[in-house]
N, C-alpha and C positions, 0 to 999 in steps of 0.2 A: 169822860170815858166813852169809848165806842160801844155801840149796842152789841149785845151778845148775838152770836150767829145761831141759826136754827138749821135743821136738816134741809129746809128749803133753800137756805143761803149757801150751804157748803157743797151742794151738788156741783160737780165739775162742769165747766163750760163745755159746750159741744163743738166749739170751733166756729162754725157758721151754718146757716140753714135758712129755711123759709117756713112761714106759717101761712095759712089760708084764712083770710078774713071772711066775714059772713057773706059778702057779696062776691066772693071768689077771687078777690085781689090777693096776689102773692106778695108778702112782706118779707124782705131779706133782712137778716140780722147776723151779728157777730156775738159770740158768747165765749169769753175766755176766762179761765182761772176759777178759783173757788174763794169763798169768804163772803163778807157782806157785799151784796150786789150794788153796783153803781151803774145807772142807766143814763146814757148820753143821747140827747135829742138835738139834731143838727139844724142849722139855719137854711133858708132858701137861697139858692136852688141846689143845695149841696147834697151830701150823702154822709153815711157813717164814717167814711174815710176822713172827714174833716176833723175827727177826734183822735187821729193817730197819736199825737203827742200826749194826750191824756190817757188813752187806752194803755199804752205801753208803760207810762209812769205808774198808774194805779194798779196795773197787773203786778208790777214789780213790788208794790207796797202791800201785796197780799189781798187785794180786793178781787171780786168777780166782776169783770167789766163787760158791759153789754151796750151795743148800739145798733140801731136799725136804720134802714133807708125808708124814709116816709113814702107812703104811696105816691106814685108818679115820679119819684126821685131815685137816682142811683140804679140799683139792680132790682128794685121792686117793680110791680106791674105799672105800665104807663097808662094810668087810669084817666078816663074822661069824665068820671063822676066821683063824688065823695071827697073832693079836694077842698075840705073845709074843716074847721077845728073840732066839731063834735065827732066827725068820723075819724080824724087823726087820733083823738083821744081814745076812741073805741078800739082803734087798731093797736094802740099801746096797751090797753087793758087786755086785749086778746093775747098779745105777746107775753105780758107779765103772767097771765094765767097759764099759758103754755109752758113757761119756764119755771113756774112755781115760786115766784119771787115774793119774799117777805122782808120787811124792814129795809126796803131798798131806798137808796138815795138817787133822786132824779135830777139831772143837770141839763139845762136847756140853754142854747144860745140863740138869740134873735127870734126867729119864728119858732124855733124849738122851745124857747122860754114861754111862749104862749101855749104851746102844746103841753108843757109841764104844768102850767097853771090850770088849764082845763082838765087835764088828767087827774091831778092831785085833788082838785075840788070835787070831781065827779066819782072817782074810783079809788081814792087814796085811803079809805077807811079799812077797818079790820086788820090793822097791822101791816098793810101792804107797803106803806111809805113811811120812812123814818125822818127824812129831811129832803129839802129841795134847794136848788141853786138856779138863779136867773142871771145869765151873763149877757150883757148888751141886749136885753130882751125887750120885746115889743109891748108887753102890758104896761099900763092899763089899756090904752088904745092909741094907735098912731094917727088916725085921721082927725083932721080939724072938724069939729062939730060945734053947735051952740053950747053943748055941755063940756066941750074940750077945746077951748079957744086957742090953746097953745100948740095944737096938733099941726100936722103937715096938710096942706090943701090937697084936694082930690086930684088936682092937675099934676102933682108930683107922681102919683101912682098911675094916672092915665099915661104919663110919659114913660113909665116902666113898661106898661102894656104895649104901647106903640113901638118902643125900641125892641122889645122881645119879638113882636110880630114881624117887624121889618127885617131884622138881622140878628137873630138870637146869638149866633156865634160871635159877632162883633160886640154885642152888648155884654156878653159873658166874659169878654176880655177887658172891656173898659171898666167894669165895676171893680174887679180886684186890682187892676193896674192903677186905679185912682183912689176913690174914697174908702173902700172896704177896709183896707189895711193901712190907710193913711199914707200910701205911697205917693200921693200928690202933694204932700207937705214938703217944704224946703228942708233939705238935709236928710230926708228919709233914706234908709238903707233898703233899697228895692231888691226883692228876690224874684227873679224870673221863674224859678221853680215853683214858688208859692202861687204866682199868677197862673202858671200853666196848670197847676193842680186844681185850682178853683175852676178854671175853664173845663178841664177834663171831667170833674164831678158834675158840673152843671150840664154839660152836653150829653151825659149818660142818661139824664132824665127826660121826661116827656114834655113837649112844648105846651100841650093843653093843661096838664097838671100845674106846670110852672105859671102859666097865665092865670089860672084860677086861684092859685095860692097867693098871688099879689093881693087879691081882695081879702083872702083869709087873714093874712098877717097885718093888713092895714086897717080893715074895717071892723074886725072882731073886738067887742068890748069885753075885757077880762075883769072889770071892776068887781063884779059879784064873785067871780072865782077867787080873786085875791082875798076878799073878805072872808071867804069860806075856808080857805086853807088853814089848818090848825097844827101844822108841824113847823119846826124852825126852818126859815128860809133865808139864805144868803143872797143878797142882791149885789152883783158886781157890774160896774159900768165905767167905761173910760170917759173922761170929760171932753175928749176930742172925737167922740163917736159921731161921724158924719152921716151914718145910715139911720141910726135910731138915736136922735138927740136926747141927751140925758135929762134935760129939764122937763120933758113931757113923757118920760118913761120911768126910769129908776127913782127919780125924786118924787114922783107921784105914787108909784107902786109901794114904796116903803111905808107910806102913810096909811095904806089900806091893809097891810099884813098884821096879823095878831102877834107873830113871833118873828119879825123881820130884823135883819142886820144889813146895813148898807156899807159897801166899800167902794170908794170912788178912786179911780186911777188917773193921776194927772198926766195929760198928754197921750193917753193910750187910745188906740183906734177901735173900731167896731170888731175887727178880727183879732183882738188882743190875746185870745187863747192860743193863737198860732204865733203871732209876732213876739209875745212876751209869755211864752208857755212856762218858763221857769218860775216867774212870779205868780202866775195864776195857779199853777199846780200846787205850789207851796201853800197858798192861801186856801185852796180847796181842801188840801190834806188837813190843815189845821181845823177847818170847819167840820170835816168828817169826824175827826177824833174828839172834838169838843164835847 
């Protein structure tokens, strides 16, 4: 059964707006509908627009759907400081407080999955969070270290930084046109609209914040966050994820969660919430209602 709603949950959404973080950063958000709140956390270097397929679906299912543009991304301030996980989580806490969210379900993709892990671990008590979902998410840690020998070498992320600095516009075309959605696989059904929309979202954000966020999503260790989380967590990952390889992410994260459930999707890419929205949305709904 789904959790009972409270007055904090049934408050109608405001459409869209901004809040001001402690350091003056403006955080843009969307807030639609009424019912149990579902908060969506996007990946790098995108925006809340990446959740269109989920926002519309769950709004129609009677949920209150909320998504924000992370600082430095989308329509939020193009910050040159605070582009790291502790501040990202604090920004979410400020948004949740502003909107009066209780018994919320937090859903994070990729970098947003790290943000969810840090937020729920640090701020998820007192009935604020009911459940969480990690989709193609970066935890426990992406970087190869002595304690994480299966991770990706630092040279991979140095390559990201070099490509962003040299020609961000071209880099932000090549990622979605290639590995992000699996469009580089034989027989892939390539969508130019999806590629263009990824590029559009990325180029809305700030280059400095995007540069800093590479360190945030690759080097942050979420091991203790995952151990701390005490709500049910659904871990969803494609076994053909070329951005966040499953062996060093979901397959390790599930071992650290107290109340974790793992769903592996054969052949699905990193951006599976877009390419296979019908499958992902149905599984999310089942988890929300369980």
